[in-house]
Kinemage of the C-alpha trace (Angstrom):
@kinemage 1
@onewidth
@group {chain A} dominant
@subgroup {mainchain}
@vectorlist {calphas} color= white
{ca unk a 1} P -2.166 -46.116 -72.382
{ca unk a 2} L 0.962 -45.902 -73.145
{ca unk a 3} L 3.892 -44.598 -70.921
{ca unk a 4} L 4.285 -41.132 -72.070
{ca unk a 5} L 0.110 -40.676 -72.264
{ca unk a 6} L 0.561 -41.220 -68.667
{ca unk a 7} L 3.431 -39.117 -67.792
{ca unk a 8} L 1.697 -36.372 -69.924
{ca unk a 9} L -1.288 -36.509 -67.681
{ca unk a 10} L 0.269 -37.057 -64.344
{ca unk a 11} L 2.716 -33.764 -65.259
{ca unk a 12} L -0.176 -32.045 -66.430
{ca unk a 13} L -2.358 -32.694 -63.533
{ca unk a 14} L 0.722 -31.608 -61.324
{ca unk a 15} L 0.712 -28.604 -63.555
{ca unk a 16} L -2.464 -27.434 -63.049
{ca unk a 17} L -2.846 -28.319 -59.039
{ca unk a 18} L 0.408 -25.970 -58.668
{ca unk a 19} L -1.221 -23.129 -60.912
{ca unk a 20} L -4.629 -23.552 -59.126
{ca unk a 21} L -3.143 -23.318 -55.799
{ca unk a 22} L -0.787 -20.541 -56.883
{ca unk a 23} L -3.817 -18.727 -57.994
{ca unk a 24} L -5.800 -19.485 -54.726
{ca unk a 25} L -3.041 -18.241 -52.867
{ca unk a 26} L -2.682 -14.816 -55.392
{ca unk a 27} L -6.360 -14.370 -54.797
{ca unk a 28} L -6.183 -14.484 -50.672
{ca unk a 29} L -3.499 -11.760 -51.130
{ca unk a 30} L -4.890 -9.877 -53.352
{ca unk a 31} L -8.608 -10.017 -51.343
{ca unk a 32} L -7.772 -7.996 -48.067
{ca unk a 33} L -10.329 -7.970 -45.349
{ca unk a 34} L -13.311 -5.367 -45.759
{ca unk a 35} L -14.234 -5.408 -42.020
{ca unk a 36} L -12.544 -5.444 -38.194
{ca unk a 37} L -14.008 -7.357 -35.826
{ca unk a 38} L -15.019 -5.307 -32.742
{ca unk a 39} L -14.569 -7.322 -29.568
{ca unk a 40} L -15.415 -4.505 -27.389
{ca unk a 41} L -16.206 -0.928 -26.865
{ca unk a 42} L -16.021 1.175 -23.724
{ca unk a 43} L -17.109 4.747 -23.520
{ca unk a 44} L -14.662 6.986 -21.915
{ca unk a 45} L -16.108 9.695 -20.125
{ca unk a 46} L -15.257 12.349 -17.921
{ca unk a 47} L -16.888 13.725 -14.870
{ca unk a 48} L -15.988 17.134 -14.491
{ca unk a 49} L -16.804 19.325 -11.083
{ca unk a 50} L -17.530 23.107 -11.192
{ca unk a 51} L -17.157 25.153 -7.821
{ca unk a 52} L -19.424 27.984 -7.025
{ca unk a 53} L -20.121 29.760 -4.118
{ca unk a 54} L -23.656 29.758 -2.956
{ca unk a 55} L -24.873 32.629 -0.664
{ca unk a 56} L -27.776 33.313 1.618
{ca unk a 57} L -28.508 35.452 4.527
{ca unk a 58} L -29.397 33.865 7.742
{ca unk a 59} L -30.988 35.339 11.297
{ca unk a 60} L -28.512 35.466 13.958
{ca unk a 61} L -29.483 35.982 17.417
{ca unk a 62} L -26.913 37.638 19.779
{ca unk a 63} L -27.127 38.712 23.344
{ca unk a 64} L -27.646 42.566 23.310
{ca unk a 65} L -24.831 44.517 24.117
{ca unk a 66} L -24.981 45.250 28.576
{ca unk a 67} L -25.012 49.533 29.162
{ca unk a 68} L -25.168 49.045 32.522
{ca unk a 69} L -22.423 46.524 33.324
{ca unk a 70} L -22.618 46.451 37.304
{ca unk a 71} L -26.073 47.097 37.290
{ca unk a 72} L -26.489 50.595 38.973
{ca unk a 73} L -30.162 50.824 38.170
{ca unk a 74} L -31.665 47.694 39.684
{ca unk a 75} L -29.531 47.928 42.868
{ca unk a 76} L -30.432 51.321 43.783
{ca unk a 77} L -34.065 50.809 42.580
{ca unk a 78} L -33.982 47.708 44.672
{ca unk a 79} L -32.610 49.342 47.765
{ca unk a 80} L -35.123 52.543 47.537
{ca unk a 81} L -37.713 49.698 47.530
{ca unk a 82} L -36.762 47.386 50.434
{ca unk a 83} L -35.556 50.442 52.299
{ca unk a 84} L -39.367 51.744 52.002
{ca unk a 85} L -40.587 48.313 52.794
{ca unk a 86} L -38.237 47.281 55.705
{ca unk a 87} L -39.463 51.170 56.916
{ca unk a 88} L -43.076 49.865 57.594
{ca unk a 89} L -42.375 47.168 59.763
{ca unk a 90} L -41.415 47.437 63.744
{ca unk a 91} L -40.916 50.774 65.728
{ca unk a 92} L -37.701 52.559 66.800
{ca unk a 93} L -34.342 51.114 66.631
{ca unk a 94} L -36.235 48.019 64.932
{ca unk a 95} L -37.330 50.268 62.692
{ca unk a 96} L -34.158 51.201 61.513
{ca unk a 97} L -32.938 47.744 61.584
{ca unk a 98} L -35.589 47.141 59.165
{ca unk a 99} L -35.516 49.320 56.592
{ca unk a 100} L -31.531 48.979 56.584
{ca unk a 101} L -31.810 45.463 55.578
{ca unk a 102} L -34.987 45.799 53.691
{ca unk a 103} L -32.715 48.162 51.478
{ca unk a 104} L -29.595 45.741 51.839
{ca unk a 105} L -32.324 42.940 50.770
{ca unk a 106} L -34.149 45.017 48.180
{ca unk a 107} L -31.250 46.051 46.697
{ca unk a 108} L -29.566 42.521 46.269
{ca unk a 109} L -32.950 41.411 44.580
{ca unk a 110} L -33.120 44.517 42.209
{ca unk a 111} L -29.246 43.063 41.114
{ca unk a 112} L -30.254 39.989 39.969
{ca unk a 113} L -33.908 41.025 38.784
{ca unk a 114} L -31.525 43.455 36.053
{ca unk a 115} L -29.211 40.795 35.500
{ca unk a 116} L -31.967 38.185 34.593
{ca unk a 117} L -33.325 40.728 32.228
{ca unk a 118} L -29.740 41.629 30.632
{ca unk a 119} L -29.314 38.170 30.049
{ca unk a 120} L -32.304 37.769 28.203
{ca unk a 121} L -32.027 41.056 26.116
{ca unk a 122} L -31.027 39.950 22.476
{ca unk a 123} L -30.825 41.717 19.493
{ca unk a 124} L -31.189 39.758 15.757
{ca unk a 125} L -28.818 40.784 13.179
{ca unk a 126} L -28.592 39.139 9.025
{ca unk a 127} L -25.160 37.589 8.451
{ca unk a 128} L -24.336 36.510 5.051
{ca unk a 129} L -22.969 32.815 4.574
{ca unk a 130} L -21.367 31.343 1.674
{ca unk a 131} L -20.374 27.769 1.070
{ca unk a 132} L -18.738 26.377 -1.938
{ca unk a 133} L -20.740 23.628 -3.620
{ca unk a 134} L -19.740 22.060 -7.192
{ca unk a 135} L -21.882 21.169 -10.310
{ca unk a 136} L -21.489 18.058 -11.765
{ca unk a 137} L -21.450 17.099 -15.740
{ca unk a 138} L -19.935 14.815 -17.918
{ca unk a 139} L -17.719 15.213 -20.869
{ca unk a 140} L -17.844 12.505 -23.659
{ca unk a 141} L -14.610 11.337 -25.156
{ca unk a 142} L -15.567 8.824 -27.510
{ca unk a 143} L -15.155 5.251 -27.617
{ca unk a 144} L -12.048 2.854 -26.635
{ca unk a 145} L -12.755 -0.021 -29.475
{ca unk a 146} L -10.616 -3.314 -29.089
{ca unk a 147} L -10.773 -4.948 -32.483
{ca unk a 148} L -9.664 -7.609 -34.386
{ca unk a 149} L -7.910 -7.627 -38.079
{ca unk a 150} L -5.616 -10.372 -39.617
{ca unk a 151} L -5.298 -12.106 -36.788
{ca unk a 152} L -4.342 -9.532 -34.638
{ca unk a 153} L -5.632 -7.304 -31.837
{ca unk a 154} L -5.483 -3.321 -31.441
{ca unk a 155} L -7.530 -0.315 -29.373
{ca unk a 156} L -8.476 2.804 -31.019
{ca unk a 157} L -10.308 5.413 -30.202
{ca unk a 158} L -13.327 6.413 -31.892
{ca unk a 159} L -15.904 9.514 -31.385
{ca unk a 160} L -19.205 6.651 -32.231
{ca unk a 161} L -19.766 3.345 -30.801
{ca unk a 162} L -19.013 1.177 -34.229
{ca unk a 163} L -21.466 -1.553 -33.311
{ca unk a 164} L -19.583 -5.039 -34.404
{ca unk a 165} L -17.542 -4.439 -37.156
{ca unk a 166} L -15.531 -1.261 -38.136
{ca unk a 167} L -14.876 -0.909 -42.182
{ca unk a 168} L -11.580 -1.506 -43.428
{ca unk a 169} L -10.376 0.123 -46.611
{ca unk a 170} L -6.802 -0.243 -48.636
{ca unk a 171} L -6.157 -2.456 -45.454
{ca unk a 172} L -6.831 0.616 -43.007
{ca unk a 173} L -9.478 1.490 -40.684
{ca unk a 174} L -12.633 3.559 -41.433
{ca unk a 175} L -13.103 5.374 -38.014
{ca unk a 176} L -15.691 7.743 -39.581
{ca unk a 177} L -19.349 7.360 -38.451
{ca unk a 178} L -21.474 5.991 -41.399
{ca unk a 179} L -23.638 9.049 -43.637
{ca unk a 180} L -26.805 9.415 -41.802
{ca unk a 181} L -29.263 9.256 -44.819
């Protein structure tokens, strides 16, 4: 082989290598990624508490109002009963003392009996009692999706979970959910 032929083969080989490398680079530049890799998908939701009033009727027992605050009726009945009982004891002046003592003791006892009866005298009414309760609901806002495209990581909000990949068209993410068949 002569020198010119060797030069021609070397130069030709260099040209072919350069063209192949350029073609590969051009091919890579023209072929854009078809999918972005999904790194994480976190559901975004909000818990909503809605207040409402809940009421119920409750029986309430209270002490009845006292009609005879000074318990005069009980005292009077006790005085008469005690006086009659005391008058049956003794004779003469002793009978008078027994009647007065019986009347005094009967008046006190009648007063106490009426007080106990008044304390136990109750009336029941119905009261409406209300309180605020909360109904809880969850509102779905979508998914915050972390993805990698062309070696860069980013986050996008989507209305569905894309799975492991997000389609790419003309260098942009296709965020619509796939059509259902």
